[in-house]
C-alpha positions as CSV (number, residue, x, y, z in Angstrom):
1,X,29.6,37.4,-32.2
2,X,26.0,36.9,-31.7
3,X,26.3,33.2,-32.3
4,X,29.5,33.3,-29.7
5,X,27.2,35.0,-27.2
6,X,24.5,32.2,-27.6
7,X,26.9,29.5,-27.1
8,X,28.4,31.0,-24.1
9,X,24.9,31.1,-22.6
10,X,24.1,27.3,-23.4
11,X,27.3,26.8,-21.7
12,X,26.5,28.4,-18.6
13,X,22.9,26.8,-18.6
14,X,24.4,23.2,-19.1
15,X,26.9,24.1,-16.2
16,X,24.1,25.1,-13.9
17,X,22.2,21.9,-14.9
18,X,25.3,19.9,-14.0
19,X,25.6,21.3,-10.5
20,X,22.1,20.3,-9.9
21,X,22.6,16.8,-11.1
22,X,25.9,16.4,-8.8
23,X,24.2,17.8,-5.9
24,X,21.3,15.1,-6.6
25,X,23.8,12.3,-7.2
26,X,25.2,13.1,-4.0
27,X,22.2,13.1,-1.9
28,X,20.9,10.1,-3.4
29,X,24.4,8.2,-2.5
30,X,23.5,9.0,1.2
31,X,20.0,8.1,1.2
32,X,20.9,4.8,-0.6
33,X,23.3,3.6,2.2
34,X,20.4,4.3,4.8
35,X,17.8,2.6,2.6
36,X,20.2,-0.6,2.0
37,X,20.6,-0.9,5.8
38,X,16.9,-0.5,6.6
39,X,16.2,-2.9,4.1
40,X,18.9,-5.5,5.4
41,X,17.6,-4.8,9.2
42,X,13.9,-5.9,7.9
43,X,15.2,-9.2,6.7
44,X,15.7,-11.0,9.7
45,X,12.2,-10.4,10.8
46,X,10.9,-11.6,7.9
47,X,12.8,-14.5,7.9
48,X,12.0,-15.4,11.6
49,X,8.2,-14.7,11.1
50,X,8.5,-17.1,8.1
51,X,10.1,-20.0,10.0
52,X,7.3,-19.5,12.8
53,X,4.5,-19.6,10.2
54,X,5.8,-22.6,8.6
55,X,6.2,-24.6,11.7
56,X,2.8,-23.5,13.0
57,X,1.1,-24.8,9.7
58,X,2.9,-28.0,10.1
59,X,1.9,-28.5,13.6
60,X,-1.8,-27.8,13.3
61,X,-2.5,-29.2,9.8
62,X,-6.4,-29.8,10.7
63,X,-6.8,-25.9,10.5
64,X,-6.4,-24.3,7.1
65,X,-6.2,-20.5,7.2
66,X,-8.1,-18.5,4.6
67,X,-5.1,-17.1,3.2
68,X,-4.1,-20.6,2.2
69,X,-7.2,-21.5,0.6
70,X,-8.0,-21.1,-3.2
71,X,-11.2,-19.4,-4.7
72,X,-12.9,-19.4,-7.8
73,X,-13.5,-15.8,-8.1
74,X,-13.0,-14.1,-11.3
75,X,-11.4,-11.0,-9.6
76,X,-7.7,-10.7,-8.8
77,X,-6.0,-8.2,-6.7
78,X,-2.6,-6.4,-7.7
79,X,-0.4,-4.4,-5.3
80,X,1.7,-2.1,-7.2
81,X,4.8,-0.7,-5.6
82,X,6.1,2.3,-7.3
83,X,7.9,5.5,-6.1
84,X,6.6,8.9,-5.5
85,X,9.1,10.8,-7.3
86,X,10.8,10.4,-10.7
87,X,14.4,11.0,-12.0
88,X,15.3,7.3,-11.1
89,X,16.1,6.1,-14.7
90,X,14.0,3.3,-16.1
91,X,13.0,1.8,-12.7
92,X,9.4,2.4,-12.7
93,X,8.9,2.1,-16.2
94,X,10.2,-1.5,-16.0
95,X,7.8,-2.3,-13.3
96,X,5.1,-1.1,-14.8
97,X,5.7,-2.9,-17.7
98,X,5.6,-5.9,-15.9
99,X,2.4,-5.1,-14.3
100,X,0.8,-4.4,-17.5
101,X,1.8,-7.6,-19.0
102,X,0.3,-9.5,-15.7
103,X,-2.7,-7.3,-16.4
104,X,-3.2,-8.6,-19.9
105,X,-2.6,-12.0,-18.9
106,X,-5.2,-12.1,-16.3
107,X,-7.8,-10.2,-18.8
108,X,-7.2,-12.7,-21.4
109,X,-8.0,-15.4,-18.6
110,X,-11.3,-13.4,-18.1
111,X,-10.1,-12.1,-14.8
112,X,-10.7,-8.5,-13.6
113,X,-8.5,-6.6,-11.2
114,X,-8.7,-4.3,-8.3
115,X,-5.4,-2.7,-7.5
116,X,-3.7,-1.1,-4.6
117,X,-1.4,1.7,-5.5
118,X,2.0,2.5,-3.4
119,X,3.6,5.3,-4.7
120,X,2.5,8.4,-6.8
121,X,3.8,6.8,-10.2
122,X,1.9,3.7,-10.0
123,X,-1.3,5.5,-8.9
124,X,-0.9,7.8,-12.0
125,X,-0.3,4.7,-14.2
126,X,-3.1,2.7,-13.0
127,X,-5.6,5.8,-13.3
128,X,-4.5,6.2,-16.8
129,X,-5.2,2.7,-17.8
130,X,-8.5,2.7,-16.4
131,X,-7.6,-0.1,-13.5
132,X,-10.1,-0.1,-10.4
133,X,-8.1,1.4,-7.8
134,X,-9.5,0.4,-4.2
135,X,-6.9,2.0,-2.0
136,X,-3.7,4.0,-2.3
137,X,-0.9,5.3,-0.2
138,X,1.2,8.0,-1.2
139,X,3.8,10.4,0.0
140,X,5.7,7.7,2.2
141,X,8.7,9.7,2.4
142,X,12.3,8.1,2.5
143,X,11.4,5.7,5.4
144,X,8.6,3.3,5.1
145,X,6.3,2.9,8.0
146,X,4.1,-0.1,8.5
147,X,1.0,1.8,10.0
148,X,0.8,3.6,6.7
149,X,0.8,0.1,4.6
150,X,-1.6,-1.8,6.7
151,X,-4.7,0.3,6.1
152,X,-4.5,0.3,2.0
153,X,-3.1,-3.5,2.0
154,X,-6.1,-4.8,4.5
155,X,-8.5,-3.9,1.9
156,X,-7.3,-6.5,-0.5
157,X,-6.6,-9.0,2.1
158,X,-9.9,-8.8,3.8
159,X,-11.4,-9.1,0.4
160,X,-9.3,-12.4,-0.3
161,X,-10.2,-13.8,3.0
162,X,-14.2,-13.3,2.0
163,X,-13.5,-15.3,-1.0
164,X,-14.1,-12.3,-3.4
165,X,-10.5,-12.4,-4.8
166,X,-8.8,-15.6,-6.5
167,X,-5.4,-14.2,-6.0
168,X,-3.3,-11.3,-5.0
169,X,-0.4,-10.4,-6.6
170,X,2.6,-8.2,-5.4
171,X,4.7,-5.9,-7.8
172,X,7.8,-4.0,-7.0
173,X,11.6,-3.5,-7.8
174,X,13.7,-5.7,-6.0
175,X,17.2,-4.6,-4.9
176,X,20.0,-6.5,-6.1
177,X,23.1,-4.3,-6.1
178,X,23.6,-0.9,-6.7
179,X,24.0,-1.2,-10.6
180,X,21.2,-3.8,-10.8
181,X,17.7,-4.0,-9.5
182,X,15.0,-6.6,-10.9
183,X,11.2,-5.8,-11.5
184,X,9.2,-8.6,-9.8
185,X,5.5,-9.8,-9.9
186,X,5.0,-12.6,-7.5
187,X,2.1,-14.1,-6.2
188,X,1.2,-13.0,-2.5
189,X,-2.1,-14.9,-1.8
190,X,-2.8,-17.6,-1.7
191,X,0.2,-18.6,0.4
192,X,2.0,-21.9,-0.9
193,X,3.4,-24.4,1.4
194,X,6.8,-23.9,-0.2
195,X,6.8,-20.0,0.3
196,X,6.6,-20.7,4.0
197,X,9.5,-22.8,4.1
198,X,13.0,-21.5,5.5
199,X,15.5,-19.7,3.5
200,X,17.0,-22.6,2.1
201,X,13.5,-24.1,1.1
202,X,14.5,-27.5,3.1
203,X,11.8,-29.3,5.1
204,X,12.2,-29.2,8.9
205,X,14.4,-32.1,10.6
206,X,12.1,-32.3,13.6
207,X,8.5,-32.1,14.6
208,X,7.3,-28.9,16.2
209,X,4.5,-28.9,19.3
210,X,3.0,-25.7,20.4
211,X,1.0,-24.5,23.5
212,X,-1.5,-22.1,21.9
213,X,-2.8,-18.9,24.0
214,X,-5.7,-18.4,23.7
215,X,-6.0,-21.0,20.9
216,X,-4.5,-22.6,17.9
217,X,-7.0,-20.7,15.2
218,X,-6.4,-17.2,16.8
219,X,-2.5,-17.5,16.9
220,X,-2.4,-18.9,13.5
221,X,-4.9,-16.2,12.0
222,X,-2.7,-13.1,13.5
223,X,0.6,-14.8,12.6
224,X,-0.3,-15.0,9.0
225,X,-1.5,-11.7,8.5
226,X,1.7,-10.3,10.1
227,X,3.7,-12.6,7.8
228,X,1.9,-11.0,4.9
229,X,2.3,-7.4,6.1
230,X,6.0,-8.2,6.5
231,X,6.4,-9.4,3.0
232,X,4.5,-6.0,1.7
233,X,6.8,-4.2,4.2
234,X,10.1,-6.0,2.8
235,X,8.6,-5.2,-0.7
236,X,8.4,-1.4,0.0
237,X,11.9,-1.4,1.7
238,X,13.6,-3.1,-1.5
239,X,11.8,-0.8,-3.7
240,X,13.0,2.4,-1.7
241,X,16.5,0.9,-2.0
242,X,16.1,0.5,-5.4
243,X,14.9,3.8,-6.1
244,X,17.9,5.7,-4.4
245,X,20.3,3.3,-6.4
246,X,18.5,3.9,-9.5
247,X,18.6,7.6,-8.9
248,X,22.4,7.9,-8.0
249,X,23.3,6.3,-11.2
250,X,21.0,8.1,-13.4
251,X,22.3,11.4,-11.9
252,X,25.5,10.3,-12.3
253,X,24.7,9.5,-16.0
254,X,23.4,13.1,-16.4
255,X,26.5,14.8,-14.9
256,X,28.8,12.9,-17.0
257,X,26.6,13.9,-20.1
258,X,26.4,17.6,-19.0
259,X,30.4,17.4,-18.8
260,X,30.4,16.1,-22.0
261,X,28.2,18.6,-23.5
262,X,29.9,21.4,-22.1
263,X,33.1,20.3,-23.9
264,X,31.4,20.1,-27.0
265,X,30.0,23.6,-26.8
266,X,33.4,25.0,-25.9
267,X,34.9,23.3,-28.7
268,X,32.2,24.9,-31.0
269,X,32.6,28.2,-29.3
270,X,36.3,28.1,-29.7
271,X,35.8,27.3,-33.5
272,X,33.4,30.0,-34.1
273,X,35.4,32.6,-32.0
274,X,38.5,31.3,-34.3
275,X,36.5,31.9,-37.4
276,X,35.5,35.3,-36.2
277,X,39.0,36.2,-35.6
278,X,40.3,34.9,-38.9
279,X,37.5,37.0,-40.8
280,X,38.4,40.2,-38.9
281,X,42.2,39.6,-39.7
282,X,41.3,39.0,-43.3
283,X,39.2,42.4,-43.6
284,X,42.2,44.3,-41.9
285,X,44.8,43.1,-44.4
286,X,42.4,43.7,-47.5
287,X,41.5,47.0,-46.2
288,X,45.2,47.9,-45.6
289,X,46.1,46.3,-48.8
290,X,43.3,48.7,-50.6
291,X,44.6,51.7,-48.8
292,X,48.3,51.3,-50.0
293,X,47.0,50.5,-53.7
294,X,48.9,47.2,-53.8
């Protein structure tokens, strides 16, 4: 019964794996709820700062911030948001495929890229493809902290403000629902007038007038920087919610597959055991028949 013993060992191994994937599924489900709450709680701030930035840009049209100006530089920036850990299905693969497509598009247009990697998976990918990584933020944990993101992102923001970059793109995985996440590559800079409009995208129905302290330029400069930072933070929060959802779904699928494999192995084991018993019985009957001379 050497074959039966080997099958029993495989069944035990798969059962242990099933326990691990089930535990990881439960942990991901718990973290997913917290990540979704964090993501949704960040949305009101982003919407409010977008509305204020829109009003200020229309109230003071004689001043144009550097983030709203275009440049003829042949270099573009790319902020790649991925996860630090794996085991979350094809989430990272999908967003990195979208990044690859964008990099090829820029390369075909004669534009080189400078990248900021947020997450270990994106950093490893950019290193393998030979992209120029100017800064990085890894090991963010389960909670995004703006102070950890400002430094790496500010490298590209300052480069764009100095006119060394023609555009800055932000790639991440957008959370739609538990079963669906979308890979997004969107233009972060230059800011367009329509991107500063409200949630419905409609024009304001009345004019705004502000009293600036200390002056309009200082207020608009600081506000637009905060606005861009809030977009990056929101992208990281969306990515973390997508990560936990994708991991929960992947671990559930792994648990179900382990259960199916265990059932198949048990069926094979029972068939092997039954064949062994039948063989032994036939040998006993043959031996008994030979002993009696029949």
